[in-house]
Z-matrix of the N, CA and C atoms (Angstrom, degrees):
N
C 1 1.427
C 2 1.516 1 111.44
N 3 1.297 2 117.99 1 143.14
C 4 1.479 3 119.86 2 179.93
C 5 1.574 4 104.92 3 -59.62
N 6 1.242 5 117.27 4 151.45
C 7 1.441 6 122.59 5 -177.74
C 8 1.514 7 110.48 6 -70.68
N 9 1.357 8 114.37 7 139.28
C 10 1.453 9 120.63 8 165.43
C 11 1.487 10 106.36 9 -149.96
N 12 1.333 11 117.91 10 152.75
C 13 1.476 12 122.43 11 -177.58
C 14 1.486 13 114.38 12 -60.72
N 15 1.338 14 116.96 13 -34.85
C 16 1.470 15 121.97 14 -177.69
C 17 1.511 16 107.13 15 -85.41
N 18 1.314 17 112.29 16 99.16
C 19 1.537 18 118.07 17 173.97
C 20 1.444 19 111.70 18 -58.71
N 21 1.309 20 119.04 19 -42.44
C 22 1.488 21 121.58 20 178.31
C 23 1.509 22 114.72 21 -56.17
N 24 1.411 23 112.56 22 -42.93
C 25 1.506 24 116.31 23 177.14
C 26 1.488 25 112.13 24 -64.91
N 27 1.400 26 117.58 25 -41.45
C 28 1.483 27 120.01 26 -180.00
C 29 1.503 28 111.63 27 -62.95
N 30 1.343 29 115.83 28 -38.88
C 31 1.509 30 124.92 29 -176.98
C 32 1.565 31 103.60 30 -67.71
N 33 1.317 32 119.92 31 -47.91
C 34 1.444 33 119.38 32 -176.51
C 35 1.590 34 110.46 33 -64.40
N 36 1.339 35 117.56 34 -38.97
C 37 1.424 36 124.01 35 -179.34
C 38 1.592 37 109.44 36 -64.62
N 39 1.285 38 116.02 37 -41.96
C 40 1.441 39 118.23 38 178.72
C 41 1.529 40 113.54 39 -66.91
N 42 1.347 41 115.29 40 -41.97
C 43 1.459 42 120.57 41 172.90
C 44 1.555 43 109.67 42 -56.72
N 45 1.334 44 118.62 43 -47.84
C 46 1.408 45 123.74 44 -177.73
C 47 1.565 46 110.52 45 -57.13
N 48 1.395 47 112.75 46 -46.25
C 49 1.486 48 120.67 47 -176.68
C 50 1.576 49 109.21 48 -61.86
N 51 1.299 50 112.64 49 -46.72
C 52 1.520 51 118.80 50 -175.39
C 53 1.563 52 108.47 51 -66.49
N 54 1.329 53 119.45 52 -40.29
C 55 1.406 54 122.24 53 177.42
C 56 1.499 55 115.30 54 -64.08
N 57 1.405 56 112.21 55 -46.57
C 58 1.480 57 115.07 56 -178.32
C 59 1.523 58 113.31 57 -71.42
N 60 1.354 59 117.36 58 -29.03
C 61 1.427 60 122.25 59 179.72
C 62 1.585 61 113.97 60 -84.85
N 63 1.367 62 112.53 61 -6.86
C 64 1.424 63 120.00 62 -178.89
C 65 1.471 64 111.32 63 58.94
N 66 1.317 65 117.23 64 46.90
C 67 1.428 66 127.48 65 -177.41
C 68 1.582 67 106.58 66 -99.60
N 69 1.279 68 115.60 67 52.07
C 70 1.459 69 123.76 68 -179.81
C 71 1.480 70 107.86 69 -154.07
N 72 1.348 71 114.97 70 159.30
C 73 1.435 72 119.74 71 -178.58
C 74 1.490 73 111.85 72 -82.28
N 75 1.326 74 116.90 73 122.99
C 76 1.449 75 121.68 74 -176.71
C 77 1.507 76 105.40 75 -110.58
N 78 1.337 77 116.75 76 91.27
C 79 1.479 78 124.11 77 -175.76
C 80 1.514 79 111.07 78 -57.08
N 81 1.282 80 119.77 79 -44.11
C 82 1.395 81 120.02 80 -172.91
C 83 1.540 82 115.23 81 -74.72
N 84 1.379 83 115.11 82 -12.70
C 85 1.447 84 119.78 83 171.61
C 86 1.535 85 112.18 84 -60.05
N 87 1.323 86 117.48 85 -26.68
C 88 1.464 87 123.83 86 178.50
C 89 1.594 88 105.96 87 -68.37
N 90 1.280 89 116.05 88 -22.06
C 91 1.517 90 117.02 89 -178.96
C 92 1.535 91 111.08 90 -99.71
N 93 1.352 92 114.83 91 11.93
C 94 1.484 93 119.52 92 175.62
C 95 1.585 94 113.40 93 88.57
N 96 1.332 95 116.00 94 6.56
C 97 1.451 96 117.33 95 -177.98
C 98 1.577 97 109.03 96 -82.27
N 99 1.267 98 118.41 97 135.06
C 100 1.466 99 120.93 98 -177.50
C 101 1.507 100 113.33 99 -67.38
N 102 1.346 101 122.58 100 152.03
C 103 1.430 102 124.17 101 -178.96
C 104 1.517 103 109.25 102 -58.22
N 105 1.357 104 118.19 103 143.53
C 106 1.373 105 122.48 104 -179.24
C 107 1.547 106 112.08 105 -63.62
N 108 1.293 107 120.07 106 151.37
C 109 1.514 108 124.21 107 177.77
C 110 1.523 109 111.23 108 -92.64
N 111 1.377 110 118.75 109 -20.43
C 112 1.420 111 122.97 110 -179.82
C 113 1.547 112 110.00 111 -136.65
N 114 1.280 113 117.17 112 162.43
C 115 1.429 114 120.33 113 172.60
C 116 1.542 115 112.86 114 -63.46
N 117 1.344 116 114.54 115 -40.81
C 118 1.448 117 117.80 116 176.39
C 119 1.522 118 110.34 117 -56.50
N 120 1.300 119 119.21 118 -43.63
C 121 1.451 120 121.34 119 177.91
C 122 1.515 121 112.80 120 -64.92
N 123 1.344 122 116.71 121 -36.16
C 124 1.458 123 121.07 122 178.18
C 125 1.617 124 107.22 123 -61.46
N 126 1.321 125 116.04 124 -48.41
C 127 1.469 126 121.00 125 -172.68
C 128 1.518 127 110.43 126 -76.00
N 129 1.369 128 118.42 127 -11.56
C 130 1.444 129 119.35 128 176.98
C 131 1.578 130 111.49 129 -74.65
N 132 1.321 131 112.23 130 -13.47
C 133 1.449 132 118.93 131 -177.01
C 134 1.488 133 112.97 132 -77.41
N 135 1.328 134 120.47 133 124.16
C 136 1.477 135 118.32 134 -174.61
C 137 1.480 136 113.78 135 -64.01
N 138 1.299 137 118.04 136 -33.52
C 139 1.477 138 117.99 137 179.36
C 140 1.515 139 110.68 138 -67.24
N 141 1.275 140 119.13 139 -41.10
C 142 1.514 141 122.53 140 174.78
C 143 1.503 142 111.49 141 -59.64
N 144 1.357 143 118.29 142 -40.33
C 145 1.476 144 125.49 143 177.65
C 146 1.541 145 110.18 144 -57.78
N 147 1.317 146 113.81 145 -43.73
C 148 1.410 147 120.32 146 -174.97
C 149 1.537 148 113.88 147 -83.61
N 150 1.334 149 117.18 148 -35.64
C 151 1.469 150 121.65 149 -173.17
C 152 1.458 151 118.52 150 -116.32
N 153 1.396 152 118.37 151 -8.28
C 154 1.382 153 124.12 152 -178.81
C 155 1.513 154 115.81 153 69.26
N 156 1.326 155 115.80 154 -165.53
C 157 1.468 156 120.18 155 -172.60
C 158 1.552 157 110.78 156 -122.29
N 159 1.290 158 113.27 157 -0.73
C 160 1.519 159 119.29 158 -179.00
C 161 1.521 160 110.81 159 57.80
N 162 1.281 161 115.35 160 41.51
C 163 1.508 162 120.66 161 -176.46
C 164 1.593 163 107.49 162 -151.73
N 165 1.318 164 113.58 163 178.11
C 166 1.423 165 119.86 164 174.12
C 167 1.501 166 113.42 165 -61.85
N 168 1.315 167 119.57 166 -15.20
C 169 1.471 168 121.32 167 176.53
C 170 1.564 169 110.51 168 -64.23
N 171 1.305 170 119.49 169 -22.84
C 172 1.408 171 120.13 170 -179.98
C 173 1.604 172 112.67 171 -77.01
N 174 1.327 173 112.52 172 -4.41
C 175 1.543 174 115.92 173 170.56
C 176 1.478 175 111.52 174 -101.23
N 177 1.307 176 112.29 175 133.09
C 178 1.487 177 116.16 176 -173.32
C 179 1.531 178 111.69 177 -117.39
N 180 1.337 179 121.34 178 -19.22
C 181 1.492 180 119.57 179 -170.06
C 182 1.476 181 107.75 180 -145.57
N 183 1.290 182 119.20 181 139.33
C 184 1.431 183 124.62 182 172.61
C 185 1.569 184 108.10 183 -92.33
N 186 1.402 185 114.91 184 130.32
C 187 1.476 186 118.07 185 -179.59
C 188 1.530 187 109.13 186 -105.32
N 189 1.296 188 114.86 187 161.79
C 190 1.455 189 121.74 188 179.02
C 191 1.517 190 112.13 189 -78.65
N 192 1.360 191 116.90 190 170.49
C 193 1.460 192 119.79 191 -174.66
C 194 1.525 193 112.55 192 -68.84
N 195 1.356 194 119.56 193 -22.68
C 196 1.471 195 120.53 194 176.51
C 197 1.491 196 117.04 195 -96.25
N 198 1.369 197 117.44 196 -0.99
C 199 1.455 198 124.41 197 178.78
C 200 1.532 199 108.63 198 -80.66
N 201 1.376 200 112.66 199 149.84
C 202 1.448 201 116.97 200 173.74
C 203 1.468 202 109.21 201 -87.97
N 204 1.359 203 118.44 202 143.49
C 205 1.404 204 121.91 203 -179.27
C 206 1.483 205 114.46 204 -66.59
N 207 1.347 206 119.38 205 144.40
C 208 1.450 207 123.46 206 175.42
C 209 1.464 208 107.10 207 -135.44
N 210 1.329 209 114.41 208 174.37
C 211 1.500 210 119.35 209 174.55
C 212 1.461 211 112.16 210 -49.89
N 213 1.314 212 118.41 211 138.27
C 214 1.489 213 127.58 212 172.68
C 215 1.497 214 113.08 213 67.69
N 216 1.417 215 120.35 214 21.83
C 217 1.480 216 120.83 215 -177.89
C 218 1.525 217 109.36 216 -106.27
N 219 1.238 218 114.35 217 156.96
C 220 1.538 219 123.07 218 171.55
C 221 1.527 220 110.06 219 -119.45
N 222 1.349 221 116.53 220 135.32
C 223 1.421 222 122.40 221 177.99
C 224 1.512 223 111.03 222 -127.47
N 225 1.281 224 117.30 223 134.18
C 226 1.518 225 122.45 224 -176.55
C 227 1.525 226 105.35 225 -88.60
N 228 1.347 227 113.19 226 139.56
C 229 1.435 228 122.85 227 172.27
C 230 1.561 229 108.36 228 -67.57
N 231 1.346 230 119.42 229 122.31
C 232 1.400 231 120.65 230 177.86
C 233 1.546 232 110.75 231 -81.38
N 234 1.321 233 116.68 232 167.53
C 235 1.454 234 118.76 233 174.53
C 236 1.523 235 111.60 234 -63.15
N 237 1.375 236 117.19 235 -39.61
C 238 1.435 237 119.13 236 178.16
C 239 1.541 238 113.23 237 -62.64
N 240 1.308 239 114.45 238 -38.93
C 241 1.489 240 117.69 239 -177.04
C 242 1.598 241 109.67 240 -72.46
N 243 1.345 242 113.14 241 -35.41
C 244 1.505 243 116.50 242 173.83
C 245 1.423 244 110.78 243 -63.90
N 246 1.289 245 119.56 244 -42.51
C 247 1.543 246 120.84 245 179.52
C 248 1.508 247 108.72 246 -63.91
N 249 1.295 248 120.02 247 -44.17
C 250 1.516 249 124.71 248 -174.48
C 251 1.533 250 107.87 249 -68.93
N 252 1.349 251 121.31 250 -38.56
C 253 1.379 252 121.02 251 -172.25
C 254 1.563 253 112.06 252 -93.95
N 255 1.308 254 118.85 253 -39.30
C 256 1.407 255 122.01 254 -172.89
C 257 1.597 256 112.85 255 -114.70
N 258 1.309 257 117.26 256 -10.16
C 259 1.372 258 123.73 257 178.80
C 260 1.591 259 117.51 258 79.91
N 261 1.354 260 114.14 259 20.48
C 262 1.413 261 122.61 260 -178.36
C 263 1.510 262 110.35 261 -145.62
N 264 1.405 263 115.76 262 133.29
C 265 1.400 264 117.00 263 177.67
C 266 1.524 265 112.27 264 -78.60
N 267 1.261 266 117.23 265 -35.91
C 268 1.455 267 125.75 266 -179.01
C 269 1.540 268 109.88 267 -97.84
N 270 1.258 269 120.36 268 105.11
C 271 1.459 270 123.62 269 -179.24
C 272 1.485 271 111.27 270 -79.64
N 273 1.369 272 116.88 271 150.48
C 274 1.399 273 124.93 272 178.72
C 275 1.587 274 110.85 273 -128.99
N 276 1.320 275 116.06 274 175.59
C 277 1.472 276 118.84 275 174.29
C 278 1.526 277 111.70 276 -56.06
N 279 1.316 278 117.86 277 -32.92
C 280 1.422 279 126.34 278 -175.98
C 281 1.539 280 110.58 279 -62.50
N 282 1.386 281 117.77 280 -24.36
C 283 1.438 282 122.98 281 -177.11
C 284 1.579 283 113.32 282 -87.46
N 285 1.359 284 113.69 283 -15.53
C 286 1.480 285 117.66 284 -174.09
C 287 1.493 286 114.27 285 -53.01
N 288 1.416 287 118.55 286 -42.94
C 289 1.502 288 117.76 287 -179.06
C 290 1.533 289 112.23 288 -61.11
N 291 1.302 290 119.48 289 -15.84
C 292 1.412 291 122.64 290 -177.83
C 293 1.574 292 111.95 291 -96.06
N 294 1.277 293 119.18 292 0.45
C 295 1.481 294 122.48 293 -171.81
C 296 1.504 295 112.75 294 -66.02
N 297 1.358 296 120.70 295 -19.49
C 298 1.462 297 121.68 296 172.50
C 299 1.593 298 110.01 297 -62.10
N 300 1.302 299 118.54 298 -12.44
C 301 1.471 300 121.38 299 177.24
C 302 1.508 301 112.46 300 -71.03
N 303 1.295 302 118.15 301 -25.07
C 304 1.394 303 123.59 302 -177.14
C 305 1.591 304 108.42 303 -78.94
N 306 1.364 305 115.93 304 147.72
C 307 1.436 306 116.65 305 -179.44
C 308 1.526 307 111.27 306 -54.63
N 309 1.335 308 113.71 307 139.89
C 310 1.476 309 117.41 308 177.03
C 311 1.563 310 109.12 309 -158.47
N 312 1.237 311 114.75 310 148.81
C 313 1.471 312 122.42 311 175.27
C 314 1.535 313 108.95 312 -141.52
N 315 1.345 314 114.88 313 167.63
C 316 1.421 315 121.98 314 178.62
C 317 1.577 316 108.17 315 -63.36
N 318 1.351 317 115.59 316 142.39
C 319 1.441 318 121.85 317 177.14
C 320 1.448 319 113.98 318 66.66
N 321 1.269 320 115.81 319 27.57
C 322 1.491 321 123.38 320 179.37
C 323 1.489 322 107.08 321 -145.29
N 324 1.344 323 114.77 322 135.25
C 325 1.519 324 119.22 323 -173.01
C 326 1.559 325 110.49 324 -115.16
N 327 1.264 326 113.80 325 165.18
C 328 1.521 327 118.32 326 178.57
C 329 1.571 328 102.91 327 -133.97
N 330 1.365 329 111.95 328 164.69
C 331 1.454 330 118.89 329 175.08
C 332 1.498 331 102.88 330 -150.54
N 333 1.380 332 113.84 331 157.99
C 334 1.453 333 119.25 332 177.81
C 335 1.513 334 104.65 333 -153.23
N 336 1.376 335 114.12 334 144.64
C 337 1.436 336 120.58 335 178.68
C 338 1.534 337 103.64 336 -87.03
N 339 1.345 338 112.21 337 129.61
C 340 1.506 339 120.28 338 174.16
C 341 1.446 340 112.48 339 -98.68
N 342 1.332 341 118.05 340 141.09
C 343 1.520 342 123.98 341 -174.50
C 344 1.460 343 106.12 342 -116.94
N 345 1.411 344 112.20 343 158.28
C 346 1.469 345 120.27 344 170.68
C 347 1.499 346 112.81 345 -81.93
N 348 1.287 347 117.90 346 -174.20
C 349 1.461 348 121.52 347 178.44
C 350 1.525 349 115.74 348 -64.66
N 351 1.333 350 116.29 349 -18.59
C 352 1.469 351 122.86 350 176.41
C 353 1.553 352 114.54 351 -89.10
N 354 1.396 353 112.77 352 -2.10
C 355 1.437 354 117.44 353 -175.73
C 356 1.477 355 115.40 354 81.96
N 357 1.349 356 121.40 355 13.16
C 358 1.448 357 126.04 356 177.31
C 359 1.557 358 109.43 357 -87.52
N 360 1.282 359 116.92 358 135.13
C 361 1.444 360 119.74 359 176.99
C 362 1.529 361 111.08 360 -62.66
N 363 1.332 362 118.90 361 135.91
C 364 1.490 363 124.51 362 -174.09
C 365 1.520 364 107.95 363 -121.50
N 366 1.400 365 118.81 364 -47.30
C 367 1.448 366 118.74 365 -173.12
C 368 1.519 367 107.89 366 -149.17
N 369 1.288 368 113.93 367 165.28
C 370 1.479 369 121.26 368 168.71
C 371 1.495 370 109.63 369 -112.42
N 372 1.278 371 114.02 370 123.28
C 373 1.470 372 122.17 371 -177.11
C 374 1.521 373 110.67 372 -101.47
N 375 1.333 374 116.55 373 121.82
C 376 1.445 375 121.50 374 -178.24
C 377 1.615 376 109.78 375 -109.04
N 378 1.307 377 113.89 376 142.09
C 379 1.507 378 116.99 377 175.81
C 380 1.537 379 108.69 378 -155.88
N 381 1.315 380 116.13 379 162.56
C 382 1.423 381 119.84 380 -179.07
C 383 1.491 382 111.11 381 175.03
N 384 1.312 383 114.54 382 -177.92
C 385 1.477 384 123.88 383 -173.16
C 386 1.522 385 108.28 384 -133.11
N 387 1.308 386 116.72 385 111.90
C 388 1.452 387 118.65 386 174.07
C 389 1.506 388 107.81 387 -132.83
N 390 1.346 389 114.95 388 165.74
C 391 1.439 390 121.18 389 -179.46
C 392 1.482 391 113.19 390 68.31
N 393 1.204 392 119.19 391 -172.34
C 394 1.479 393 124.34 392 -175.58
C 395 1.560 394 109.54 393 -104.49
């Protein structure tokens, strides 16, 4: 996502884009059910409740830096964590292949602000692991 100071707004926009573009796994479509028109309709489906969508739609809440991760939560990489894990406070696209070094679990997402060569924030990178 393009960088913006409001992480919540960027997260909401990404979720909206993924839902509208149908860039998620719709299990019930294999049984002939039409794509849901709303996220509420999506989450009313029992298969989705059990197996998720394998997308950012499986994340529902951003947690703070001192909170413990839980199912369906998103946690931003802090500058201190980036320094400790990757040796840099300001992450760039070159660091992305190393992002598996950050703590991660199933049904829990991460995000990091990526910077340009001048150290200016350019985008917010989201990743995670949901489903089986």
